[in-house]
C-alpha positions in Angstrom: -69.3 -97.2 78.9 -73.0 -97.9 79.8 -72.6 -101.5 79.7 -69.4 -101.1 82.3 -71.7 -99.0 84.3 -74.5 -101.5 84.2 -72.1 -104.4 85.0 -70.5 -102.6 88.1 -74.2 -101.7 89.2 -75.2 -105.2 88.8 -72.1 -106.6 90.5 -72.7 -104.4 93.5 -76.4 -105.6 93.8 -75.0 -109.6 93.8 -72.5 -108.6 96.3 -74.6 -106.2 98.6 -78.3 -107.7 98.0 -77.6 -111.3 97.3 -74.5 -112.1 99.4 -74.9 -109.5 102.0 -70.9 -108.8 101.9 -69.8 -106.6 104.7 -66.4 -104.8 105.4 -63.7 -107.0 106.6 -65.4 -110.4 105.7 -63.4 -113.0 103.7 -64.8 -113.8 100.3 -63.4 -116.8 98.0 -64.1 -116.4 94.2 -63.8 -119.5 92.1 -63.9 -119.9 88.3 -63.4 -122.3 85.5 -63.4 -120.7 82.1 -62.6 -117.6 80.1 -65.7 -116.0 80.4 -66.1 -117.0 84.0 -62.5 -115.7 84.6 -63.8 -112.2 83.6 -66.7 -112.6 85.9 -64.5 -113.3 88.7 -62.3 -110.4 88.1 -65.5 -108.2 88.2 -66.9 -109.7 91.6 -63.4 -109.9 93.1 -62.6 -106.3 92.4 -66.0 -104.8 93.7 -65.8 -107.0 96.8 -62.4 -105.7 97.6 -63.7 -102.1 97.1 -66.4 -102.9 99.7 -63.7 -103.8 102.1 -63.8 -107.6 101.7 -60.5 -109.8 101.7 -60.7 -111.7 98.5 -59.2 -115.0 97.7 -59.2 -116.4 94.1 -59.0 -119.8 92.7 -59.1 -120.8 88.9 -59.8 -124.2 87.8 -59.1 -126.5 84.7 -59.3 -129.9 84.0 -61.9 -132.6 84.5 -65.1 -132.2 86.4 -65.3 -133.9 89.8 -68.0 -134.9 92.1 -66.6 -132.7 95.0 -64.5 -129.5 95.0 -60.8 -130.1 94.9 -59.6 -130.5 98.5 -57.8 -127.0 98.6 -61.1 -125.2 97.5 -63.1 -127.3 99.8 -60.5 -126.4 102.8 -60.8 -122.6 101.4 -64.6 -122.6 101.8 -64.2 -123.4 105.5 -62.0 -120.4 105.9 -64.2 -117.7 104.0 -67.3 -116.3 105.0 -68.7 -116.1 101.4 -67.7 -118.5 98.3 -68.8 -117.7 95.1 -68.5 -119.9 92.2 -68.3 -118.9 88.6 -68.1 -122.2 87.3 -69.8 -124.3 84.4 -73.2 -126.1 84.6 -71.7 -129.5 85.4 -69.6 -128.4 88.5 -72.8 -126.2 89.5 -75.0 -129.2 89.4 -72.6 -131.4 91.2 -71.2 -129.1 93.7 -74.6 -127.6 94.5 -75.1 -131.1 96.3 -71.6 -131.7 97.5 -70.4 -132.6 101.1 -68.0 -129.7 100.9 -70.9 -127.4 100.5 -72.8 -128.8 103.3 -69.7 -128.5 105.5 -69.1 -124.9 104.5 -72.6 -123.9 105.3 -72.8 -125.8 108.7 -69.7 -124.0 109.6 -71.6 -120.7 109.0 -70.5 -119.9 105.4 -72.5 -118.6 102.7 -72.1 -120.5 99.2 -73.3 -118.8 96.0 -73.1 -120.2 92.2 -73.4 -117.8 89.5 -75.4 -119.2 86.9 -76.5 -116.2 84.7 -74.6 -113.2 83.3 -73.9 -110.5 85.9 -75.8 -107.9 83.6 -79.0 -109.9 84.1 -79.3 -109.1 87.9 -82.8 -107.9 88.5 -83.8 -105.1 90.9 -83.5 -105.4 94.5 -87.4 -105.1 94.8 -87.7 -108.0 92.3 -85.5 -110.2 94.2 -87.2 -109.4 97.5 -90.4 -110.3 95.9 -89.1 -113.7 94.4 -87.8 -114.6 97.8 -91.3 -114.0 99.4 -92.9 -116.4 97.0 -90.0 -119.0 97.5 -90.9 -118.7 101.3 -94.8 -119.1 101.1 -94.4 -122.2 98.6 -91.9 -123.7 100.8 -94.4 -123.6 104.0 -96.9 -124.9 101.6 -94.8 -128.0 100.8 -94.0 -128.3 104.6 -97.7 -128.6 105.5 -98.6 -130.9 102.6 -98.7 -134.5 102.9 -99.4 -135.3 99.1 -98.7 -133.4 95.7 -100.0 -134.6 92.6 -98.9 -133.4 89.1 -101.1 -133.9 85.8 -99.1 -133.8 82.5 -100.1 -135.1 79.2 -103.0 -137.2 80.2 -100.9 -138.8 83.1 -100.6 -138.3 87.1 -97.6 -138.4 89.2 -98.5 -138.8 93.1 -95.7 -137.8 95.6 -95.9 -138.5 99.1 -94.3 -136.3 101.5 -93.1 -136.3 105.0 -92.3 -133.8 107.8 -88.9 -132.8 105.9 -87.7 -129.5 105.7 -88.6 -127.5 102.5 -85.7 -125.7 100.5 -86.6 -121.9 100.2 -84.1 -120.9 97.4 -83.8 -117.2 96.4 -80.9 -115.2 95.3 -80.8 -113.5 98.7 -78.5 -115.3 100.7 -77.1 -113.0 103.6 -77.7 -115.2 106.4 -75.0 -117.6 107.9 -75.3 -121.1 106.4 -77.2 -119.9 103.2 -76.8 -121.3 100.0 -78.1 -121.0 96.3 -77.8 -119.5 93.0 -77.4 -116.0 91.7 -78.3 -113.6 90.4 -82.3 -114.6 90.3 -82.4 -118.2 90.6 -85.4 -119.4 92.9 -87.5 -122.3 93.9 -89.3 -124.2 96.7 -88.2 -127.7 97.0 -88.5 -130.7 99.0 -87.3 -134.2 99.3 -90.4 -136.5 98.8 -90.4 -140.0 100.5 -88.1 -142.0 98.4 -90.4 -145.1 98.0 -93.7 -143.4 97.7 -93.9 -141.8 94.1 -96.3 -143.4 91.7 -97.4 -142.4 88.0 -96.4 -140.7 85.2 -94.7 -137.2 84.4 -94.3 -135.6 80.9 -91.2 -133.7 80.8 -91.6 -131.1 78.2 -89.3 -128.6 79.1 -85.5 -129.4 79.8 -83.6 -132.4 81.2 -80.6 -130.8 82.8 -77.5 -132.2 81.3 -79.1 -132.8 78.1 -80.9 -129.3 77.6 -84.4 -128.7 75.9 -86.4 -131.6 75.0 -87.2 -131.7 71.1 -90.2 -134.2 71.9 -91.6 -134.9 75.3 -90.2 -137.5 77.5 -92.7 -139.7 79.4 -91.4 -141.0 82.7 -93.3 -143.8 84.7 -92.5 -144.2 88.5 -93.4 -147.1 90.8 -92.5 -147.1 94.5 -90.3 -144.0 93.9 -88.3 -145.6 91.1 -88.1 -144.9 87.5 -89.1 -147.9 85.9 -90.0 -146.6 82.3 -88.9 -144.0 79.8 -90.7 -143.3 76.5 -89.1 -140.3 74.2 -87.2 -141.6 71.4 -83.5 -140.5 71.0 -83.8 -138.2 74.0 -85.4 -140.6 76.1 -82.5 -143.0 75.1 -79.9 -140.5 76.1 -81.6 -139.8 79.3 -81.5 -143.6 80.2 -78.0 -143.8 79.2 -77.0 -140.8 81.4 -78.8 -142.4 84.4 -76.6 -145.7 83.8 -77.0 -148.8 85.8 -76.7 -147.3 89.3 -79.9 -148.1 91.1 -79.8 -145.0 93.3 -79.8 -142.7 90.2 -83.1 -143.7 89.2 -84.9 -142.8 92.7 -87.3 -139.8 92.5 -85.6 -137.6 94.9 -86.9 -134.0 94.7 -90.0 -132.2 94.0 -89.5 -128.4 93.2 -91.6 -125.4 92.0 -90.3 -122.3 90.2 -90.7 -119.1 91.7 -89.3 -116.4 89.7 -92.1 -114.4 87.6 -89.3 -112.6 85.6 -88.4 -115.9 83.4 -91.0 -116.0 80.4 -89.4 -118.8 78.3 -87.6 -121.9 78.3 -84.0 -121.5 77.3 -82.8 -125.0 77.7 -80.7 -124.3 80.4 -80.2 -125.0 84.3 -81.9 -121.8 85.3 -85.3 -122.9 83.4 -86.4 -124.6 86.5 -86.9 -121.2 88.3 -89.8 -120.2 85.8 -92.8 -119.3 87.9 -95.6 -122.0 87.1 -93.0 -124.8 86.2 -92.3 -127.9 88.1 -89.4 -130.1 88.1 -88.6 -133.4 89.8 -85.0 -134.9 90.1 -83.6 -138.0 90.1 -80.6 -139.2 92.4 -79.0 -137.6 95.3 -81.0 -135.8 98.1 -78.9 -136.5 101.0 -78.0 -132.8 101.5 -81.3 -131.5 101.8 -83.4 -133.7 103.8 -83.5 -137.2 101.9 -81.8 -140.3 102.6 -80.8 -141.1 99.0 -77.1 -141.0 98.0 -76.1 -140.9 94.2 -73.2 -139.9 91.9 -76.0 -137.9 90.1 -78.7 -135.5 90.6 -80.5 -134.8 87.4 -83.7 -132.3 87.2 -86.6 -133.0 84.8 -88.9 -129.9 83.8 -92.5 -130.0 83.5 -93.3 -126.4 82.1 -97.0 -126.0 82.9 -98.5 -129.0 84.8 -101.7 -129.0 86.7 -101.0 -129.2 90.6 -102.9 -130.8 93.3 -101.9 -130.3 96.9 -103.7 -132.8 99.1 -106.1 -133.5 96.4 -107.2 -129.8 95.9 -106.3 -127.8 92.8 -103.3 -125.4 93.5 -102.4 -122.4 91.3 -98.7 -121.9 91.3 -98.7 -118.8 89.3 -101.0 -116.9 91.7 -98.8 -118.0 94.8 
């Protein structure tokens, strides 16, 4: 009984604080697995009780680069779309043209990446959002970021590109992100200006937690060297032969102080003090590179320099 009460309270926080759902709004909830079906049911029921008009879609079959056409069309008809889908779909559809079209149309698009019951308090959610805003402002005003890991140094050149201010409070028209507590500040660096070495000691999204560190070497924005045993070979195979998949396309700072350990999952990127870079597509958040892939690589506790000055993420 207590667990049911907790689940209901957390679902209400997601819908009220995170999604900002109001009476009379239209809400689409999409799911793709047995576990996600139950989450879809909980969120749909609570949204209806809040006075929303709820539409449900359940998916089966292979993962596609874009949501199926009927879902993409439905996203345009609804004020809010909540995806309760697997990690592969979350990674792809978070950078999909259908998502861009929906938010340009004023919709809010949310991806549930953790159990409903793990939803933090509203106070924590607002504190995390404030940190994302501050760090994004820092990225927008910087011209260069350097990361020191494992004895190597990676220099990334930034331009006047808008920074991502990701939190789980997505109440404004055109908002998108992951819920219940994903948060980061990110930016698309200049695609041909990243040089040096990064040691990945956390996760590679799509592979999971790395058993041993993977060292990446970049020249003029492109990944030209990978060292890391079997995990490095797996990562190399995942990138394939598409040249655009080896472009360093994103720099992100985790902003969630509640994540204390690396779990080997997508949400590890939110951990405060961690930094991730991504390879592949960035055309949906200020960059110019298009790719079928977008793969994040996490360094857990790098030294960070912004415009050649030491910068502490944990105290941001």
